[in-house]
N, C-alpha and C positions, 0 to 999 in steps of 0.2 A: 292943805290938800291932802286927800286920802288916796294911797296907792292900792291898787288892786291887782291881784295875781290872776292871769288867765288860766283857765282849766283847759287841758287839751280836749279837743273834740273827739268824741269816740268814732271810730270808722264806721262808715255806712256799709250796710250789707249790699254786695254787689248782685246784680241779677244774672251774671254769667256764672256758670258752674266752675268750680275749681278743678284744675287738671289733676287727674289722678296720676301718682307716680307709678311708673311701669318699670319693670325689671327687665324686659326684653323687647326689642323693636318689633313693630308690626310689619310683616312683609308687604312690599308693593303689589297692588293687583296686577296679575298677569293678563295679557290681552286674550280675548276669547278666540277660539279656533276659527281659522279663516280670515281673521282681521289682521292687518300689518301694523306692528308697533311703530309709533312715531320715531323718527330718527332722533338720536341724542343730540342736544344742543352742542355738545363738545365735539362731536364728530359729524360735521355737515356732510351731506351727500354730495360726492364729486360731480362736476358739471359733466364730465364725459360718461357718467353712468348710463345716461339716456341713450347713448350712441353704441357703446360696446356692452354686450351682455357680460354679467358678472357671475357666471356659472349658471348652470341649469338646475332649477329646483327639482326636487324628488317627487312632488305631488302634482297632479294635473292642474289643480287650481292655481298653484304658483307658476306653472308653465304658461297657463293662459294669461295670467296677469303680466308675465314677462313680455309677451307679444304685445299686449295693449299698451304697456309702458314704454317700450322701445320705439324710437322714431323709425328706424330702418324696417324692423320686424312688423310695424303696425299695418303695412299694406297687406299682410297675410291674414287669413282668418285664424281665430284661436284654436279651432279644432277643424278637422277635415275627415271625411269618410276614409276608411282604410283602403277601399277599392280604388279611390282616385290616385293612389300611389303607384298603381301599375305603370311600369315604364312604357309598356307596349300600347298604352292608351294615349298618353300625351307626348311620348318620345322626349320629353324634357325640352320641347322647342321654344316655349315661351320663356323658360327660365334661361335657356341658352342664349336667346336673343338679348334678354337683359344683361347677362354677363358679357356678351360681346359689346354692348353698348358702353359698359363701364370700361372695358379694356381698350376700346377705341378712343375714349375720352383721355384715359391715362397716357397711352402712347402718343396720342395727338399732342398733348401738353409738352412731352419731351421732344418731339419733332419740331414744335413751334419755337423752341429755343434756338434752333439752328436753321431758321428759315427766314428768308426776306421776300415779301410778295411784290417783286418787281422783276421785269424781264430785262436782261437775260440772267440776273443775279440769282433768281429762282433755280435755274438749271445749274448754276456753278455751285449753290448750296447743296443740291442733290448729289453732285459729284463729291463734295467734301464729306457729306454724310456717308456716302458709300466706301470712302477710302481712308478718311482721316479721324472722323469722330469715333471714339470707343463705342462699340456695339451700335453704331448709327445704322449700319445696313441691316442688322438683325432687327431693330426696333421698327425700321421702316417696313421690313417685310411682314412682321406681325401685324402692323397697322393695315398694310394693304390686303393681306389675305383675310384678315378679320372682317374688314369691310365687305369684301366679296361674299364672305360666308354669311354676313348679317342679311344680305339680300336673299339668300337661299333659305335660311332659317325662318325668316319672317313670312316668306311665301309658303313654305311647307306648313308653318304653323296656322296660316289662314286656311290652307287645304284641309288640315286635320280638324279645325273648328267646323268647317263645313260638313266633312264626312261624318262627324259624330252629331251633327244638328245642334251644336253648341251655340249658334247665332240666333236661335229662335227666342221670342220674347220669354221672359223679361231681358234678355241680353242683347237686345237689337241695337241699343245705343252704343254698347261697347264694341259691337261688330263694326259700326260705322267709325268709331274712334280707331280701331285697328286698321281700317283702310286708310285713314289719315296717316297713321304711323308708317304704314307701308310706303305711302308717297313721300313722306319725310326721309325715309331711309334711301329711297331712290335719289331723292334731291341731295342727300349728304354724299353719296357715292358720285353723283354726276358733278357736283362742285369740287369735290377732291380730285376728280380725274384730271383736271387741268393743272394742278399746282406743280407737278414736276417740270412742266414747260418743255416737254420733249415732243418729238414728232407724232408719237403715238397719241399723246393727250391733245395736242393742238388740233389735229385733224378729226379726231373723234369728237371734240367739242364743236368744231366747225360744222360737222354733219348734224350733231345733236341740236345745236341752237337753231340750224336752219329749218328744222321741223316746226319751230315756234312761230316762224314767220307765216305759216299757212293758217294760223287761227284767223277766222274772218274778223274784219274790221279793227281789231287790236293787235294783230300779229306782228306787224312791222314795229309798232311802238313797244311791245314786250320784248321783242328781240334787241332792239336798240337799247332799251333800259338795261337788259341783262349784260349785253356785250360792252355797253359803255361807248358804242360807236356802231359802225356799219359792219365790222369784222372783229374777229378775235385779236385782241391786242393786250398791252400791259394793263390797260383800264379794265379789260375783262378779267384778267388775273387777280386784280385787287378786288373786284366785285365778288368773284367766286370765293376768294379767301375770306372776305368778311362774312358771306353767307355760311361757309364751311365751318369757321371756328366760333361763331356766336349765335346768329339767328336760328339756324337749324338744330345745333346741339341743345341749346336751351329749350327750343320747342319740343325736341324729343324726349328730354328728361322730364319736363313737366307733364306731358301727354302720356308718357309711358307710366308715370307714377299714378296718374289718375285712372289709366286703363287697369293696372293691377288692383287698385283700391276699389274699382267698380265691380271687380270680380266678387268681392265680399258682399257689396250692396245689392247685387243682382241675384243673390241666392247661392253664392259660393260656387265651387267647382262642379261641373256636371259629373254624373256617377256613371261609369261604364256599365253597360248591360249587354247580354247575349241577345241575339235576335229572338223576339218573341217574349223575352223575360219580363216579368212585372216585379218591380222592386218591393220588397217587404219593408214594413215599418221596423225602426229600431236597429238600423244598420250600424255596425260598430264604428265608432269615430275615435280617432286618436289626436293627440295634441300636435300642433305644428312643430313644436320643439320637443324632442329632437327629430321626429320622424320625417316630416317634410323637409325641414332645413338641412338635415343630414344628407337626403337624397340630393337636394340641389347643390350642396357643397362638393359631394363626390363627383357629381356630373360636371361641375365647373372645372374641378382639378383635372379631370380626364381630358377634357376639351382643351384646356390650357396646355397640357403635355403635348397633345396631338398638334396644336398650332405652333408651339415651340419647335418641335421636330421638323414640321413642314417649313417653317421660316428658315431654319438652318440649312435645309436641303435645297429650297427654291427661293431664291431672292426676288424682291419685287422687280418688275421690268423697268428698264430705263433705255430708251433709244437716244438717238442723237438729238441735238438741241433743235427746237422748234424753228422751222424755215418756212415762211408763207410763200415762197417761190417754188418749192419742191413738194408736191403732193403725192403721198403714196397711192398706188393703184392695186387693190381697191382702198378707198377711204371708208372706213367703217366706223359706225357708232359703237359706244361701250357695249359689251356683250349683253347686258340687261336691257338694252333697246334694240338688240339685233332683230328681234321679232317685229317690232314696229318698222324698222328700216326695211325688212322683207316685205311688209305690206305695201310700202311705198313703191315697190318694184311692180306691183300688180293692180294698184288703184291710183286713181287721182289723189293728189296729196291732201285735199280737204276731205275726202273720204277715209284715206288710210290713217292720216295723223290726227284728225279732228272728230270726225263722226263716229267712227268704230270705237275708238278709246272712250269718247264721252258716253256713248250708249252702254259700253260695258261697265264703266265705273257707276253709271246711274243704276243698272240692273243689280249690280253687287251691293250697293248701299241700300237698295230697296228689298233685298232678299229676305230679311226677317219678317217683312210684312207681305211678301209674295208667297212665302212658304212658312206660315206660323204654327204648323201643327206640332204639338208637344209630345206626341205619344212616343216617338222613336228617338228622343234626345238621349244621347249617350251610347247609341248603337251605331257602330261603324256600318255604312251603306244602308242604313235604315232596316233592312231585312235580308234574308238569304236571296230573295229574288232581286233585291237592290244590288247585291254583289255580282250577279250575273249581268244585270244591266250596266253596271260600271265596267265590267270586263268588255261588254259589247261596245260601249262608248270609246274606250281606249283603242280597241281594235279597229273600229271604223275610222277614228281620227288618224291612226298610224297609216291607214291604207288610203283614205281619201285626200288627206292634206298634201302629201308628196305627189300624188297624181294630179291634183289641181295645179300645183306649182309647176310641174313639167309641162302640163297641157298649156298653161298660160305662157310658158317660155318658149314652146316649140310649135305650138298649133294655133292658138288663139292670137288674133291680131285685130282687136276692137277698133283701134284708131284707123288702121289701114282699110278695114272694112267699111268704116263710116267716116271718111275723111272730112265731110262737111259738117258733121255734128260737133258741138262744143265738147272738148275733152272731158269736162266734168260729167258729161252724160255717157259719152261713148266709152270712156275708160273708168267711170265711176259708178253712176247710177245703174246703167245696164248690166255689168258684171255682177254688182251686188244684188240686182233683182234676180238674176238667175241663180246665185247661191241661196237667196232667200227662198226661192221656190223649192230648191232641194231640201232646205230645212223644213218647209211646211209639209212636204210629201213624207219625209222621215217621222215628223212629229205625228202625223195622221197614222202612219204605220205603228207607232208606239201606242197611240191611244185606242185605235180601233181593232187592230190585229192582235197586239200583245195585251190589250186590256190593262194598261198601266194606270196607277194612280197619279194624281197631281204631283205629289211629292216625288214619286219615282221618276217622273219626267223632268222635274227640276234637276234631280240628281244625274240623270243622264246627260242633260244638256250642259251643265256645269263641267262635268268631267270631260265631255267631248271638246268643248271650246278650250278648256285648259290644256289638254293634250295637244290640240291643234296649234296652240300658241307656243307651246314648248317645241313642237316640231319645226315650226317656222323659225324659232330662235336658233335651233340646232342647224338649220339649213343656212341661216345667215352667218353663223360663226364658222361652220366647217365645210360648206359647200359652195361658197361664193368666192371666186377668185377675181383675177384682173378684169376690169370693166363690169364687175359684178355679175359675170357669167357663171353658169353652173358647172362645177367640176367634181369629180370624185375626189375625196381627200388625198388619196394615194397618187393621183395624177395632177395635183395642183401645181401650177407653174409658179415660179418664184415671182415675188412682187416686183413690179416695175413702177416707175415714177412718171407722172404726167407734167 
């Protein structure tokens, strides 16, 4: 056998180039300007960075990106025209309403921890809050006054939107959403009114829910469903509590978030203009951060300080425990329904509680399509002539509304004059027809004598009826005494019980 020695196989040439030795490392490529570098794997981005701003970037692009990336700030536009930051244009009413909603939810959670939705324990919890729970009276006062202030701010915000024409297309849908938010705010206040279970709340809710029974066909069913029976009881308290802490707040938060977001989608904030001014192109725009957010923060802090001071000075009212057998005289609805209660004293309930509010809400919802002209959006009162018409509307409403209330209380007696007629005609359709005839005459005067335009007449009638309703509300609060008779405030008799 012959042994052979294997020869080593020579290495095959590789197709890959050999690495060249380098004496210094090559620097990593830097991200181009305007692009965000990927976060380092060793330092993951914290989960809360999407919620809490981590400092304000120095450049506009970074500030705009911050608004887009942050969940809370995302409802804001990235940039706004500098002119929209004028306080005397918006008065901060939309932002103030959002701040009050957050404050109400926060204080409501604290109050909920010391509250039992059952009678009479609810009233005993109120006494404990007022006297034994640390800061209980203070927190309840903030919640109470913030809720009342929210009704005012939402109303004034809608008035401001109308006066500047900011409801016109393409913002019509958001105007309707605003009306829904207004109704939810009234519902939140109304359901919360009963929770202390005192005499004031019990009889105010008794009057308020009594209005619902006048809804044709379904009024009795709705009233029983809301009351949990035929009258205000512990079941009513539980129903109101459920609506107050869950259904209405969730609806408010979701709808308000969508409302603010739609401002961006519908073209952003309206731009304030002087009468007759034509906006030029290329208006200066500033980033939301810090310009808009800073204004919102300062305004919220100022109002928080005012509310704290007011709550320390004026506690939330609390009367004796609810007693179904002893009714106050007069028994009044909550103040924001005082105008509606005043109408019930002058018209048949179907006209006062159903027909007039339904027509008013329908006209409000249709306003963007009844008055769609975009020329004067952003101008208060449309024009200089519009300001004169607005003053004229306020003056006439302040004069004619008390005159009509006094005449109906002391001179007119529709039912006595027409005893054989159905009351819904003699005390409903007939007086409403006379008032409508007066509206037609005044409308003809505006159109033919003053030669007003369509949008000027819309402006006039909105301000006229708004002022008239405010006057009716003031009369119901300050001028109605025992048996709902009229009295001067300084001659008001002390309340009696029936």
